[in-house]
PDB file as gemmi writes it, atoms N, CA and C in Angstrom:
CRYST1    1.000    1.000    1.000  90.00  90.00  90.00 P 1                      
ATOM      1  N   MET A   1     -28.165 -17.415 -49.289  1.00  0.00           N  
ATOM      2  CA  MET A   1     -26.849 -16.810 -49.213  1.00  0.00           C  
ATOM      3  C   MET A   1     -25.784 -17.889 -49.328  1.00  0.00           C  
ATOM      4  N   GLY A   2     -24.650 -17.528 -49.900  1.00  0.00           N  
ATOM      5  CA  GLY A   2     -23.568 -18.478 -50.068  1.00  0.00           C  
ATOM      6  C   GLY A   2     -22.796 -18.717 -48.783  1.00  0.00           C  
ATOM      7  N   LYS A   3     -21.859 -19.624 -48.885  1.00  0.00           N  
ATOM      8  CA  LYS A   3     -21.031 -19.969 -47.735  1.00  0.00           C  
ATOM      9  C   LYS A   3     -20.006 -18.866 -47.482  1.00  0.00           C  
ATOM     10  N   ILE A   4     -19.774 -18.574 -46.207  1.00  0.00           N  
ATOM     11  CA  ILE A   4     -18.804 -17.554 -45.824  1.00  0.00           C  
ATOM     12  C   ILE A   4     -17.733 -18.168 -44.925  1.00  0.00           C  
ATOM     13  N   LYS A   5     -16.672 -17.414 -44.696  1.00  0.00           N  
ATOM     14  CA  LYS A   5     -15.600 -17.850 -43.802  1.00  0.00           C  
ATOM     15  C   LYS A   5     -15.531 -16.870 -42.643  1.00  0.00           C  
ATOM     16  N   ALA A   6     -15.523 -17.399 -41.430  1.00  0.00           N  
ATOM     17  CA  ALA A   6     -15.458 -16.581 -40.226  1.00  0.00           C  
ATOM     18  C   ALA A   6     -14.202 -16.947 -39.440  1.00  0.00           C  
ATOM     19  N   ASN A   7     -13.313 -15.982 -39.279  1.00  0.00           N  
ATOM     20  CA  ASN A   7     -12.109 -16.166 -38.467  1.00  0.00           C  
ATOM     21  C   ASN A   7     -12.357 -15.528 -37.106  1.00  0.00           C  
ATOM     22  N   THR A   8     -12.066 -16.260 -36.037  1.00  0.00           N  
ATOM     23  CA  THR A   8     -12.242 -15.715 -34.694  1.00  0.00           C  
ATOM     24  C   THR A   8     -10.897 -15.294 -34.122  1.00  0.00           C  
ATOM     25  N   TYR A   9     -10.954 -14.294 -33.254  1.00  0.00           N  
ATOM     26  CA  TYR A   9      -9.752 -13.793 -32.592  1.00  0.00           C  
ATOM     27  C   TYR A   9     -10.076 -13.475 -31.142  1.00  0.00           C  
ATOM     28  N   ALA A  10      -9.099 -13.720 -30.275  1.00  0.00           N  
ATOM     29  CA  ALA A  10      -9.267 -13.381 -28.865  1.00  0.00           C  
ATOM     30  C   ALA A  10      -7.911 -13.031 -28.271  1.00  0.00           C  
ATOM     31  N   SER A  11      -7.930 -12.069 -27.375  1.00  0.00           N  
ATOM     32  CA  SER A  11      -6.739 -11.676 -26.639  1.00  0.00           C  
ATOM     33  C   SER A  11      -7.134 -11.565 -25.176  1.00  0.00           C  
ATOM     34  N   PHE A  12      -6.313 -12.113 -24.276  1.00  0.00           N  
ATOM     35  CA  PHE A  12      -6.671 -12.205 -22.865  1.00  0.00           C  
ATOM     36  C   PHE A  12      -5.513 -11.732 -21.999  1.00  0.00           C  
ATOM     37  N   ILE A  13      -5.823 -10.901 -20.998  1.00  0.00           N  
ATOM     38  CA  ILE A  13      -4.823 -10.445 -20.029  1.00  0.00           C  
ATOM     39  C   ILE A  13      -5.176 -11.059 -18.679  1.00  0.00           C  
ATOM     40  N   HIS A  14      -4.373 -12.004 -18.224  1.00  0.00           N  
ATOM     41  CA  HIS A  14      -4.657 -12.755 -17.004  1.00  0.00           C  
ATOM     42  C   HIS A  14      -4.719 -11.862 -15.769  1.00  0.00           C  
ATOM     43  N   GLU A  15      -3.830 -10.882 -15.677  1.00  0.00           N  
ATOM     44  CA  GLU A  15      -3.723 -10.053 -14.474  1.00  0.00           C  
ATOM     45  C   GLU A  15      -5.006  -9.290 -14.136  1.00  0.00           C  
ATOM     46  N   ASN A  16      -5.761  -8.884 -15.118  1.00  0.00           N  
ATOM     47  CA  ASN A  16      -6.992  -8.131 -14.844  1.00  0.00           C  
ATOM     48  C   ASN A  16      -8.248  -8.777 -15.447  1.00  0.00           C  
ATOM     49  N   SER A  17      -8.108  -9.962 -15.998  1.00  0.00           N  
ATOM     50  CA  SER A  17      -9.221 -10.737 -16.582  1.00  0.00           C  
ATOM     51  C   SER A  17      -9.911 -10.034 -17.749  1.00  0.00           C  
ATOM     52  N   ARG A  18      -9.231  -9.087 -18.354  1.00  0.00           N  
ATOM     53  CA  ARG A  18      -9.810  -8.403 -19.517  1.00  0.00           C  
ATOM     54  C   ARG A  18      -9.473  -9.158 -20.793  1.00  0.00           C  
ATOM     55  N   ALA A  19     -10.397  -9.061 -21.726  1.00  0.00           N  
ATOM     56  CA  ALA A  19     -10.189  -9.732 -23.013  1.00  0.00           C  
ATOM     57  C   ALA A  19     -10.821  -8.903 -24.119  1.00  0.00           C  
ATOM     58  N   GLY A  20     -10.320  -9.103 -25.297  1.00  0.00           N  
ATOM     59  CA  GLY A  20     -10.930  -8.565 -26.499  1.00  0.00           C  
ATOM     60  C   GLY A  20     -11.262  -9.745 -27.389  1.00  0.00           C  
ATOM     61  N   ILE A  21     -12.482  -9.804 -27.872  1.00  0.00           N  
ATOM     62  CA  ILE A  21     -12.892 -10.907 -28.740  1.00  0.00           C  
ATOM     63  C   ILE A  21     -13.490 -10.337 -30.019  1.00  0.00           C  
ATOM     64  N   GLY A  22     -13.458 -11.143 -31.058  1.00  0.00           N  
ATOM     65  CA  GLY A  22     -14.038 -10.692 -32.307  1.00  0.00           C  
ATOM     66  C   GLY A  22     -13.730 -11.626 -33.450  1.00  0.00           C  
ATOM     67  N   GLY A  23     -13.833 -11.079 -34.641  1.00  0.00           N  
ATOM     68  CA  GLY A  23     -13.576 -11.893 -35.810  1.00  0.00           C  
ATOM     69  C   GLY A  23     -13.681 -11.097 -37.091  1.00  0.00           C  
ATOM     70  N   ILE A  24     -13.365 -11.780 -38.168  1.00  0.00           N  
ATOM     71  CA  ILE A  24     -13.465 -11.221 -39.512  1.00  0.00           C  
ATOM     72  C   ILE A  24     -14.316 -12.174 -40.341  1.00  0.00           C  
ATOM     73  N   ILE A  25     -15.284 -11.623 -41.046  1.00  0.00           N  
ATOM     74  CA  ILE A  25     -16.186 -12.412 -41.882  1.00  0.00           C  
ATOM     75  C   ILE A  25     -15.908 -12.064 -43.341  1.00  0.00           C  
ATOM     76  N   ARG A  26     -15.679 -13.106 -44.150  1.00  0.00           N  
ATOM     77  CA  ARG A  26     -15.406 -12.907 -45.582  1.00  0.00           C  
ATOM     78  C   ARG A  26     -16.354 -13.778 -46.409  1.00  0.00           C  
ATOM     79  N   ASP A  27     -16.640 -13.301 -47.616  1.00  0.00           N  
ATOM     80  CA  ASP A  27     -17.484 -14.088 -48.513  1.00  0.00           C  
ATOM     81  C   ASP A  27     -16.643 -15.140 -49.232  1.00  0.00           C  
ATOM     82  N   ALA A  28     -17.274 -15.877 -50.129  1.00  0.00           N  
ATOM     83  CA  ALA A  28     -16.608 -16.981 -50.826  1.00  0.00           C  
ATOM     84  C   ALA A  28     -15.435 -16.528 -51.684  1.00  0.00           C  
ATOM     85  N   THR A  29     -15.419 -15.260 -52.085  1.00  0.00           N  
ATOM     86  CA  THR A  29     -14.307 -14.749 -52.895  1.00  0.00           C  
ATOM     87  C   THR A  29     -13.192 -14.154 -52.040  1.00  0.00           C  
ATOM     88  N   GLY A  30     -13.405 -14.107 -50.722  1.00  0.00           N  
ATOM     89  CA  GLY A  30     -12.404 -13.533 -49.827  1.00  0.00           C  
ATOM     90  C   GLY A  30     -12.616 -12.067 -49.523  1.00  0.00           C  
ATOM     91  N   SER A  31     -13.663 -11.486 -50.081  1.00  0.00           N  
ATOM     92  CA  SER A  31     -13.957 -10.075 -49.826  1.00  0.00           C  
ATOM     93  C   SER A  31     -14.525  -9.900 -48.420  1.00  0.00           C  
ATOM     94  N   LEU A  32     -14.114  -8.837 -47.777  1.00  0.00           N  
ATOM     95  CA  LEU A  32     -14.543  -8.547 -46.417  1.00  0.00           C  
ATOM     96  C   LEU A  32     -16.033  -8.230 -46.372  1.00  0.00           C  
ATOM     97  N   ILE A  33     -16.734  -8.905 -45.485  1.00  0.00           N  
ATOM     98  CA  ILE A  33     -18.131  -8.581 -45.201  1.00  0.00           C  
ATOM     99  C   ILE A  33     -18.171  -7.647 -43.995  1.00  0.00           C  
ATOM    100  N   THR A  34     -17.497  -8.044 -42.918  1.00  0.00           N  
ATOM    101  CA  THR A  34     -17.421  -7.199 -41.730  1.00  0.00           C  
ATOM    102  C   THR A  34     -16.302  -7.672 -40.813  1.00  0.00           C  
ATOM    103  N   ALA A  35     -15.900  -6.788 -39.932  1.00  0.00           N  
ATOM    104  CA  ALA A  35     -14.971  -7.110 -38.849  1.00  0.00           C  
ATOM    105  C   ALA A  35     -15.685  -6.760 -37.551  1.00  0.00           C  
ATOM    106  N   LEU A  36     -15.539  -7.611 -36.563  1.00  0.00           N  
ATOM    107  CA  LEU A  36     -16.252  -7.458 -35.302  1.00  0.00           C  
ATOM    108  C   LEU A  36     -15.267  -7.453 -34.145  1.00  0.00           C  
ATOM    109  N   SER A  37     -15.536  -6.671 -33.116  1.00  0.00           N  
ATOM    110  CA  SER A  37     -14.739  -6.758 -31.891  1.00  0.00           C  
ATOM    111  C   SER A  37     -15.523  -6.175 -30.735  1.00  0.00           C  
ATOM    112  N   VAL A  38     -15.254  -6.695 -29.558  1.00  0.00           N  
ATOM    113  CA  VAL A  38     -15.910  -6.223 -28.350  1.00  0.00           C  
ATOM    114  C   VAL A  38     -15.014  -6.545 -27.152  1.00  0.00           C  
ATOM    115  N   PRO A  39     -14.928  -5.629 -26.182  1.00  0.00           N  
ATOM    116  CA  PRO A  39     -14.193  -5.944 -24.958  1.00  0.00           C  
ATOM    117  C   PRO A  39     -15.072  -6.786 -24.039  1.00  0.00           C  
ATOM    118  N   THR A  40     -14.447  -7.632 -23.237  1.00  0.00           N  
ATOM    119  CA  THR A  40     -15.200  -8.469 -22.305  1.00  0.00           C  
ATOM    120  C   THR A  40     -14.297  -8.866 -21.144  1.00  0.00           C  
ATOM    121  N   GLN A  41     -14.810  -9.640 -20.232  1.00  0.00           N  
ATOM    122  CA  GLN A  41     -14.037 -10.177 -19.120  1.00  0.00           C  
ATOM    123  C   GLN A  41     -14.185 -11.688 -19.139  1.00  0.00           C  
ATOM    124  N   CYS A  42     -13.120 -12.376 -18.784  1.00  0.00           N  
ATOM    125  CA  CYS A  42     -13.166 -13.829 -18.707  1.00  0.00           C  
ATOM    126  C   CYS A  42     -12.068 -14.310 -17.769  1.00  0.00           C  
ATOM    127  N   LYS A  43     -11.965 -15.613 -17.601  1.00  0.00           N  
ATOM    128  CA  LYS A  43     -11.015 -16.194 -16.650  1.00  0.00           C  
ATOM    129  C   LYS A  43      -9.800 -16.849 -17.302  1.00  0.00           C  
ATOM    130  N   THR A  44      -9.929 -17.281 -18.561  1.00  0.00           N  
ATOM    131  CA  THR A  44      -8.824 -17.980 -19.226  1.00  0.00           C  
ATOM    132  C   THR A  44      -8.767 -17.598 -20.702  1.00  0.00           C  
ATOM    133  N   ASN A  45      -7.630 -17.896 -21.312  1.00  0.00           N  
ATOM    134  CA  ASN A  45      -7.514 -17.646 -22.751  1.00  0.00           C  
ATOM    135  C   ASN A  45      -8.465 -18.546 -23.543  1.00  0.00           C  
ATOM    136  N   ASN A  46      -8.668 -19.781 -23.095  1.00  0.00           N  
ATOM    137  CA  ASN A  46      -9.603 -20.668 -23.799  1.00  0.00           C  
ATOM    138  C   ASN A  46     -11.037 -20.158 -23.691  1.00  0.00           C  
ATOM    139  N   GLN A  47     -11.383 -19.571 -22.553  1.00  0.00           N  
ATOM    140  CA  GLN A  47     -12.708 -18.982 -22.420  1.00  0.00           C  
ATOM    141  C   GLN A  47     -12.862 -17.812 -23.390  1.00  0.00           C  
ATOM    142  N   ALA A  48     -11.830 -16.994 -23.520  1.00  0.00           N  
ATOM    143  CA  ALA A  48     -11.875 -15.879 -24.474  1.00  0.00           C  
ATOM    144  C   ALA A  48     -12.051 -16.396 -25.898  1.00  0.00           C  
ATOM    145  N   GLU A  49     -11.323 -17.447 -26.262  1.00  0.00           N  
ATOM    146  CA  GLU A  49     -11.443 -18.033 -27.604  1.00  0.00           C  
ATOM    147  C   GLU A  49     -12.851 -18.579 -27.843  1.00  0.00           C  
ATOM    148  N   ALA A  50     -13.407 -19.263 -26.844  1.00  0.00           N  
ATOM    149  CA  ALA A  50     -14.757 -19.815 -26.985  1.00  0.00           C  
ATOM    150  C   ALA A  50     -15.795 -18.695 -27.083  1.00  0.00           C  
ATOM    151  N   MET A  51     -15.609 -17.639 -26.291  1.00  0.00           N  
ATOM    152  CA  MET A  51     -16.525 -16.498 -26.352  1.00  0.00           C  
ATOM    153  C   MET A  51     -16.455 -15.812 -27.714  1.00  0.00           C  
ATOM    154  N   ALA A  52     -15.261 -15.740 -28.288  1.00  0.00           N  
ATOM    155  CA  ALA A  52     -15.110 -15.160 -29.628  1.00  0.00           C  
ATOM    156  C   ALA A  52     -15.876 -15.993 -30.652  1.00  0.00           C  
ATOM    157  N   ALA A  53     -15.780 -17.309 -30.540  1.00  0.00           N  
ATOM    158  CA  ALA A  53     -16.514 -18.189 -31.458  1.00  0.00           C  
ATOM    159  C   ALA A  53     -18.016 -17.983 -31.322  1.00  0.00           C  
ATOM    160  N   LEU A  54     -18.489 -17.857 -30.096  1.00  0.00           N  
ATOM    161  CA  LEU A  54     -19.913 -17.632 -29.866  1.00  0.00           C  
ATOM    162  C   LEU A  54     -20.357 -16.287 -30.437  1.00  0.00           C  
ATOM    163  N   TYR A  55     -19.555 -15.266 -30.235  1.00  0.00           N  
ATOM    164  CA  TYR A  55     -19.860 -13.922 -30.734  1.00  0.00           C  
ATOM    165  C   TYR A  55     -19.947 -13.916 -32.263  1.00  0.00           C  
ATOM    166  N   VAL A  56     -18.967 -14.526 -32.901  1.00  0.00           N  
ATOM    167  CA  VAL A  56     -18.915 -14.537 -34.369  1.00  0.00           C  
ATOM    168  C   VAL A  56     -20.035 -15.398 -34.959  1.00  0.00           C  
ATOM    169  N   THR A  57     -20.268 -16.576 -34.398  1.00  0.00           N  
ATOM    170  CA  THR A  57     -21.334 -17.432 -34.936  1.00  0.00           C  
ATOM    171  C   THR A  57     -22.711 -16.808 -34.713  1.00  0.00           C  
ATOM    172  N   SER A  58     -22.882 -16.111 -33.606  1.00  0.00           N  
ATOM    173  CA  SER A  58     -24.154 -15.412 -33.366  1.00  0.00           C  
ATOM    174  C   SER A  58     -24.383 -14.345 -34.429  1.00  0.00           C  
ATOM    175  N   TRP A  59     -23.324 -13.604 -34.765  1.00  0.00           N  
ATOM    176  CA  TRP A  59     -23.445 -12.590 -35.811  1.00  0.00           C  
ATOM    177  C   TRP A  59     -23.831 -13.246 -37.136  1.00  0.00           C  
ATOM    178  N   CYS A  60     -23.169 -14.347 -37.473  1.00  0.00           N  
ATOM    179  CA  CYS A  60     -23.463 -15.046 -38.732  1.00  0.00           C  
ATOM    180  C   CYS A  60     -24.931 -15.461 -38.794  1.00  0.00           C  
ATOM    181  N   LYS A  61     -25.408 -16.080 -37.732  1.00  0.00           N  
ATOM    182  CA  LYS A  61     -26.794 -16.554 -37.713  1.00  0.00           C  
ATOM    183  C   LYS A  61     -27.784 -15.402 -37.782  1.00  0.00           C  
ATOM    184  N   GLN A  62     -27.520 -14.327 -37.036  1.00  0.00           N  
ATOM    185  CA  GLN A  62     -28.415 -13.168 -37.061  1.00  0.00           C  
ATOM    186  C   GLN A  62     -28.423 -12.499 -38.431  1.00  0.00           C  
ATOM    187  N   GLY A  63     -27.303 -12.598 -39.147  1.00  0.00           N  
ATOM    188  CA  GLY A  63     -27.215 -12.016 -40.481  1.00  0.00           C  
ATOM    189  C   GLY A  63     -27.765 -12.917 -41.572  1.00  0.00           C  
ATOM    190  N   GLY A  64     -28.274 -14.087 -41.192  1.00  0.00           N  
ATOM    191  CA  GLY A  64     -28.849 -15.008 -42.165  1.00  0.00           C  
ATOM    192  C   GLY A  64     -27.838 -15.918 -42.832  1.00  0.00           C  
ATOM    193  N   TYR A  65     -26.614 -15.933 -42.317  1.00  0.00           N  
ATOM    194  CA  TYR A  65     -25.572 -16.806 -42.864  1.00  0.00           C  
ATOM    195  C   TYR A  65     -25.582 -18.118 -42.083  1.00  0.00           C  
ATOM    196  N   ASN A  66     -26.180 -19.138 -42.657  1.00  0.00           N  
ATOM    197  CA  ASN A  66     -26.268 -20.427 -41.982  1.00  0.00           C  
ATOM    198  C   ASN A  66     -25.176 -21.394 -42.408  1.00  0.00           C  
ATOM    199  N   LYS A  67     -24.488 -21.078 -43.505  1.00  0.00           N  
ATOM    200  CA  LYS A  67     -23.384 -21.914 -43.982  1.00  0.00           C  
ATOM    201  C   LYS A  67     -22.098 -21.109 -43.845  1.00  0.00           C  
ATOM    202  N   TYR A  68     -21.237 -21.554 -42.944  1.00  0.00           N  
ATOM    203  CA  TYR A  68     -19.974 -20.844 -42.750  1.00  0.00           C  
ATOM    204  C   TYR A  68     -18.902 -21.802 -42.254  1.00  0.00           C  
ATOM    205  N   ASP A  69     -17.673 -21.501 -42.632  1.00  0.00           N  
ATOM    206  CA  ASP A  69     -16.512 -22.191 -42.086  1.00  0.00           C  
ATOM    207  C   ASP A  69     -15.991 -21.324 -40.960  1.00  0.00           C  
ATOM    208  N   LEU A  70     -15.748 -21.934 -39.819  1.00  0.00           N  
ATOM    209  CA  LEU A  70     -15.261 -21.222 -38.649  1.00  0.00           C  
ATOM    210  C   LEU A  70     -13.808 -21.596 -38.424  1.00  0.00           C  
ATOM    211  N   GLU A  71     -12.951 -20.602 -38.334  1.00  0.00           N  
ATOM    212  CA  GLU A  71     -11.517 -20.837 -38.165  1.00  0.00           C  
ATOM    213  C   GLU A  71     -11.053 -20.228 -36.849  1.00  0.00           C  
ATOM    214  N   PHE A  72     -10.246 -20.997 -36.110  1.00  0.00           N  
ATOM    215  CA  PHE A  72      -9.787 -20.607 -34.776  1.00  0.00           C  
ATOM    216  C   PHE A  72      -8.275 -20.478 -34.719  1.00  0.00           C  
ATOM    217  N   ASP A  73      -7.797 -19.751 -33.712  1.00  0.00           N  
ATOM    218  CA  ASP A  73      -6.385 -19.781 -33.365  1.00  0.00           C  
ATOM    219  C   ASP A  73      -6.124 -20.892 -32.352  1.00  0.00           C  
ATOM    220  N   SER A  74      -7.132 -21.247 -31.569  1.00  0.00           N  
ATOM    221  CA  SER A  74      -6.977 -22.234 -30.501  1.00  0.00           C  
ATOM    222  C   SER A  74      -7.426 -23.620 -30.960  1.00  0.00           C  
ATOM    223  N   MET A  75      -6.475 -24.519 -31.085  1.00  0.00           N  
ATOM    224  CA  MET A  75      -6.798 -25.903 -31.442  1.00  0.00           C  
ATOM    225  C   MET A  75      -7.586 -26.571 -30.314  1.00  0.00           C  
ATOM    226  N   ILE A  76      -7.317 -26.177 -29.077  1.00  0.00           N  
ATOM    227  CA  ILE A  76      -8.030 -26.758 -27.935  1.00  0.00           C  
ATOM    228  C   ILE A  76      -9.525 -26.470 -28.050  1.00  0.00           C  
ATOM    229  N   VAL A  77      -9.874 -25.217 -28.252  1.00  0.00           N  
ATOM    230  CA  VAL A  77     -11.290 -24.844 -28.363  1.00  0.00           C  
ATOM    231  C   VAL A  77     -11.903 -25.432 -29.636  1.00  0.00           C  
ATOM    232  N   ALA A  78     -11.180 -25.426 -30.728  1.00  0.00           N  
ATOM    233  CA  ALA A  78     -11.686 -26.017 -31.974  1.00  0.00           C  
ATOM    234  C   ALA A  78     -12.030 -27.487 -31.768  1.00  0.00           C  
ATOM    235  N   ASN A  79     -11.154 -28.224 -31.097  1.00  0.00           N  
ATOM    236  CA  ASN A  79     -11.415 -29.643 -30.841  1.00  0.00           C  
ATOM    237  C   ASN A  79     -12.576 -29.837 -29.870  1.00  0.00           C  
ATOM    238  N   MET A  80     -12.689 -28.962 -28.870  1.00  0.00           N  
ATOM    239  CA  MET A  80     -13.818 -29.066 -27.938  1.00  0.00           C  
ATOM    240  C   MET A  80     -15.141 -28.908 -28.683  1.00  0.00           C  
ATOM    241  N   ILE A  81     -15.194 -27.972 -29.607  1.00  0.00           N  
ATOM    242  CA  ILE A  81     -16.421 -27.749 -30.379  1.00  0.00           C  
ATOM    243  C   ILE A  81     -16.670 -28.916 -31.329  1.00  0.00           C  
ATOM    244  N   LYS A  82     -15.628 -29.341 -32.036  1.00  0.00           N  
ATOM    245  CA  LYS A  82     -15.762 -30.446 -32.993  1.00  0.00           C  
ATOM    246  C   LYS A  82     -16.228 -31.723 -32.299  1.00  0.00           C  
ATOM    247  N   ASP A  83     -15.655 -32.004 -31.113  1.00  0.00           N  
ATOM    248  CA  ASP A  83     -15.963 -33.233 -30.380  1.00  0.00           C  
ATOM    249  C   ASP A  83     -17.136 -33.078 -29.412  1.00  0.00           C  
ATOM    250  N   LYS A  84     -17.719 -31.870 -29.351  1.00  0.00           N  
ATOM    251  CA  LYS A  84     -18.792 -31.573 -28.396  1.00  0.00           C  
ATOM    252  C   LYS A  84     -18.362 -31.930 -26.976  1.00  0.00           C  
ATOM    253  N   ASP A  85     -17.126 -31.577 -26.648  1.00  0.00           N  
ATOM    254  CA  ASP A  85     -16.509 -31.893 -25.359  1.00  0.00           C  
ATOM    255  C   ASP A  85     -16.917 -30.847 -24.327  1.00  0.00           C  
ATOM    256  N   THR A  86     -17.735 -31.261 -23.352  1.00  0.00           N  
ATOM    257  CA  THR A  86     -18.205 -30.332 -22.325  1.00  0.00           C  
ATOM    258  C   THR A  86     -17.671 -30.694 -20.941  1.00  0.00           C  
ATOM    259  N   LYS A  87     -16.524 -31.355 -20.889  1.00  0.00           N  
ATOM    260  CA  LYS A  87     -15.944 -31.716 -19.590  1.00  0.00           C  
ATOM    261  C   LYS A  87     -15.419 -30.500 -18.837  1.00  0.00           C  
ATOM    262  N   ASN A  88     -15.002 -29.473 -19.556  1.00  0.00           N  
ATOM    263  CA  ASN A  88     -14.521 -28.244 -18.928  1.00  0.00           C  
ATOM    264  C   ASN A  88     -15.746 -27.437 -18.490  1.00  0.00           C  
ATOM    265  N   LEU A  89     -16.000 -27.417 -17.183  1.00  0.00           N  
ATOM    266  CA  LEU A  89     -17.220 -26.791 -16.678  1.00  0.00           C  
ATOM    267  C   LEU A  89     -17.271 -25.290 -16.931  1.00  0.00           C  
ATOM    268  N   LYS A  90     -16.109 -24.631 -17.007  1.00  0.00           N  
ATOM    269  CA  LYS A  90     -16.085 -23.192 -17.275  1.00  0.00           C  
ATOM    270  C   LYS A  90     -16.543 -22.886 -18.701  1.00  0.00           C  
ATOM    271  N   LEU A  91     -16.354 -23.831 -19.604  1.00  0.00           N  
ATOM    272  CA  LEU A  91     -16.716 -23.618 -21.007  1.00  0.00           C  
ATOM    273  C   LEU A  91     -17.958 -24.393 -21.432  1.00  0.00           C  
ATOM    274  N   LYS A  92     -18.503 -25.190 -20.527  1.00  0.00           N  
ATOM    275  CA  LYS A  92     -19.610 -26.080 -20.870  1.00  0.00           C  
ATOM    276  C   LYS A  92     -20.776 -25.351 -21.542  1.00  0.00           C  
ATOM    277  N   GLY A  93     -21.239 -24.263 -20.958  1.00  0.00           N  
ATOM    278  CA  GLY A  93     -22.381 -23.537 -21.522  1.00  0.00           C  
ATOM    279  C   GLY A  93     -22.107 -22.998 -22.912  1.00  0.00           C  
ATOM    280  N   ILE A  94     -20.903 -22.469 -23.112  1.00  0.00           N  
ATOM    281  CA  ILE A  94     -20.544 -21.923 -24.424  1.00  0.00           C  
ATOM    282  C   ILE A  94     -20.458 -23.037 -25.457  1.00  0.00           C  
ATOM    283  N   ILE A  95     -19.792 -24.139 -25.105  1.00  0.00           N  
ATOM    284  CA  ILE A  95     -19.635 -25.265 -26.044  1.00  0.00           C  
ATOM    285  C   ILE A  95     -21.001 -25.854 -26.390  1.00  0.00           C  
ATOM    286  N   GLU A  96     -21.868 -26.003 -25.388  1.00  0.00           N  
ATOM    287  CA  GLU A  96     -23.212 -26.530 -25.664  1.00  0.00           C  
ATOM    288  C   GLU A  96     -23.985 -25.611 -26.612  1.00  0.00           C  
ATOM    289  N   THR A  97     -23.873 -24.312 -26.416  1.00  0.00           N  
ATOM    290  CA  THR A  97     -24.553 -23.360 -27.299  1.00  0.00           C  
ATOM    291  C   THR A  97     -23.998 -23.442 -28.717  1.00  0.00           C  
ATOM    292  N   LEU A  98     -22.672 -23.534 -28.835  1.00  0.00           N  
ATOM    293  CA  LEU A  98     -22.039 -23.589 -30.155  1.00  0.00           C  
ATOM    294  C   LEU A  98     -22.350 -24.874 -30.909  1.00  0.00           C  
ATOM    295  N   THR A  99     -22.583 -25.961 -30.201  1.00  0.00           N  
ATOM    296  CA  THR A  99     -22.807 -27.250 -30.866  1.00  0.00           C  
ATOM    297  C   THR A  99     -24.290 -27.590 -31.002  1.00  0.00           C  
ATOM    298  N   ARG A 100     -25.148 -26.717 -30.526  1.00  0.00           N  
ATOM    299  CA  ARG A 100     -26.589 -26.929 -30.655  1.00  0.00           C  
ATOM    300  C   ARG A 100     -26.994 -26.712 -32.109  1.00  0.00           C  
ATOM    301  N   PRO A 101     -27.795 -27.641 -32.675  1.00  0.00           N  
ATOM    302  CA  PRO A 101     -28.207 -27.485 -34.079  1.00  0.00           C  
ATOM    303  C   PRO A 101     -29.072 -26.268 -34.319  1.00  0.00           C  
TER     304      PRO A 101                                                      
END                                                                             
């Protein structure tokens, strides 16, 4: 399968710890493959962003898409994944899973 582009999205409401996470997957020509979303609970907006990345990358891998570009709204989470930064204990498990080969 060719390379795809996966955009992640997350929305977080601090007052009740509710979040919506998901993403949009497109092929190399920009055509929509699928859109994903799921409600969840979390503690921070960065946790919601990281959970969205995990959700979207899991879908890609399960669908047999091993080559993909992942795009984020959160530069903080993007840098944590790029740098394999696990100093944030709340996100450590998610970051480790995302950076595992």
